[in-house]
N, C-alpha and C positions, 0 to 999 in steps of 0.2 A: 465365781467364775472368772477369771483372766480372757479377757480378747483380745486378739491381735488384729485383726479387720473385723470390718463389720458393714453393708451396704442391705440396703431395702428401699425398691419400688412397688410398683402396686402390680411387677408381671417377677421379679427373682426377689429375693432374699441370698444370701451366702455370708459364711462370717466363720473365722478361724481364732478357735478356741479352747482354751487347757483348763482343766479343774486341777489341781494341787489334790484334794482331798475333794473328791465326785460324792457327789450328795445321794446316793439311790432313791429317794422318794424324790427325788425330778425325776426318773425318767421312768413312769409308768405308761402302761401298756398306751398306744394313740396311731394316730393315722390324718393324713395331709388331703388338703383339697390338689397342692398339688408336686410335680414330681419331684422326688428328692436325693442327690445323690449324694454319699459320707465317705467322704475320705478319713480314715484310720490312722494315724502318726500315732501312738501309742499311748498303752497302759493296758488293760489286763478283761475280758469282758466275753459274754455269748452275744448273742444276736437272734434275739425270737423274732421270727417273720410268720406270722399264717400258720401255724402248729413247726413250722421249722426252724431247729434249733442251729445259729450256724455259730464257729471257731471263731475268734478274732482274735486274726494277727498283724501288728505292724505292717504295715502302707495297704491294707486289704482294700478296698471299694463297691460299699454296699448300693444294690439301685431298689427303687422301688415305687411304685406307680397310685393318686393317690387313692387313696381309701385303702390303702393293703395298711393291713395292723401290723404293727411290731411294738417293740420295749427292747431295750440295754440291757442285759443285767449289767452293771459295773462292777466292780473291785475297787474297794471306797481308796483304802490302802495306796493303792498306784495312780499315778499321774494320769489324764485323761487329755491325752489333743486331735483332736479332729479342724478339719474342712470343713466345712455341709453348703451345698446348694440346696437349693428348693427353688422351683421356677416352673411357671401355668405354661401349657403346649402351644397355647395362639401364641407366644413369643416367638417359637420358629412361624407363623403363618406366612412370612412374604422370602424367609429363606430357604424352606423347607414344605411348601405346601403342600407335600403328600406326610406329612411327619417319615419319612425313613426312617432318620433319626431316631428317630422312638421306638422302633421295633422290638429295643432289650429290654426294655419299661413292661412293655404290651402284648410281644408276642412271645409269653413263657405259662406254664401257669401257675396258676395265685401261690407265693409261695414259696416260689422255685428260683432259682436260677439267677438268686439274690447278690452272689460277695463275689467278685470277680477276687482271687489270689494273686498271689508273686505268680506263681505258677500258672494262672490262666491268663501271664503276660508275663509272655518271656522274649516279647521287644523295647518292657518297661516306654510305652509308646505311651499306656494311663498314667503310669505316675507321675513322666516326664510330661503329662497339662497338669498335674495338680503341680505340682513344683516349681512353676515357668510360673505361682503367684506372685505379683512384687506388684503392692499396690501405694505405697508410701510416696511413690515420686509421681503416679502416671499425670495425666492432664483432664482425663476423662477416664474414671474409673470404672459408668457402667461400658463402656467399649471397651475396656484390656477385660471386663467381667464376661463380656459376651464373648472374645475371644475364644474366652482360658471356656467356656464354655463348650464352643464349635468344636474346640480341640478333646475335650473331654466326649464329648459324646460318638464323636466319628471314630475314636480307638474303642468307645464302648461296641460302637455296629460292626467294628472291625471281629471285635473279638467275637460274640456275638453268638452259636451256633458253633462255636467251636470243638467243643464238646471238651473241653478244659473246664468247663467252670464245675464250682463248686456244689454238687448238688447233695440237701441227705436223701437219703433213703427214707421210702415211704413208710409209714407205720398206719397205727389207727390211730394217733392225732389227728394230720393230714390230711386223712377217706373226713373225720369227723366237721372239722372245721371248711375239705371241699364243697361237702353233704349240706351245710348252712348255707354256707356259698349259693348250690346250684340252686336252694328252695327260699331264698333269705325275705324275698317279697309273700310267700305264701301264710298258709298259718298256719308256721309249727310252732312247736312246744318241745321241749326236754320229755316230753312223756314220746310226743313223736318218733322223736328222732330218739330216743331207746328202743322203742318201737322195731325202727328202721335198722338200728343194730344188732340187737335182741340181747338186750343192754339193760340194766336197773338203770332207776333216775338218775342213780347218787353216785353210782359210774361214770354216767354219759355229763354230769356238772362238775366231776371230780378230774375227771379228764383232755376237756373242755378249758376249762379254768389253768391246767397246765400246761396250753395248748398255747392259748393268747396269752394268755398271762390276767383275763379277768372273767364275769360270768357272760352265760351265750345270750340273756336276753343283752344283759347292758354291751354285749356285742351285738348284735342284734340291731338292736335302736341308733348304734353311731353309722354302721353301714348302711342303713336306712337313713335316715338322716340325712349322710352326705349326698346322697345320690337321689334324693330330694330338689337338697338346695341344686346341684348343678342340672336338677331340671328346667328349676325354678328362673334359677339366673339366664338357661339360654331362651328361657319368653312363655316356660307352662303357664299353666293356669296353679295358683300353689293349691285348690280343692282337685285338680290330675294328678299332681303329683304327690297329692296324700295317697291317694287313690291305688298310682302304680307301685308305687313302695309300702302299698300289705300295711296301711295304717286305713281300718273300718270306719273310726270313726272320728272328725274334723277335728276338732275342743282337743281330743286330748295327742294330734299329732301339733295341734298349736304352739300346746302346752310343751309340749318332748322341744319345737322347735328350739322357739324363746329358751329357755335351759339352758338346751344345749350351744345353740348362735350366739343367744345373746339379744335377737332381735325381733322383728314378723318378718313370715316366709314374705307376704308384699316390698318391706324394705332392699329383700333382694333379686325383685324382679328389674331385667333391665330397664333403663330412661329414653325415655321415649324420646 
């Protein structure tokens, strides 16, 4: 991967990168703890988000909220160029305390209205905000990045709810994903889901893997872990987060937490 621009601090991370020969193994199903905006400049592929499959066209913009599982299915024969911004919602606390600018991320169903195509941005305001990224000679990179982020968020908010957004047609895959998320912290299994949908366990496992790119249990564990960590970071006790997120055994929760995040739950607690 060739990096054109890269910046990271405690609340925002952005990069402009090109993969001349993208490695498909580097783009596994995953989720982030921060919000993400992806500007797809060039390449060929599809974007799988929580059971919805989006085509990718040059100058598409994709948005993702925390814990929204996604996977890029990229063609390794075509160079892949993109700009990406990851940021914590708290970065807007002072400028937008009610977080109105984050409505496009949260005011929609999971895995829906993630894509902003050229047709959904008829005035080109969203693309103009991205094309204005010039960081090679600016005196304060973070300030410039924040200014661009606010332009992008303002454009997204103006387009949100316009009726022009690309939303994949609902189907069994998205219904399965929605059901799992509705019952995420309950005692669910492949069998209970199969019973709910009048399908065999093998059918449910196969369809869910097609929808998300991962197994049902791995998906559930990742989602539970991310929710538990957010609770602990807000000051909840680890035992409380463990129980609230569907784990009946704290030792199993502790091991899973360390495996997923590389540290113990108490290390993520806010410092007094």
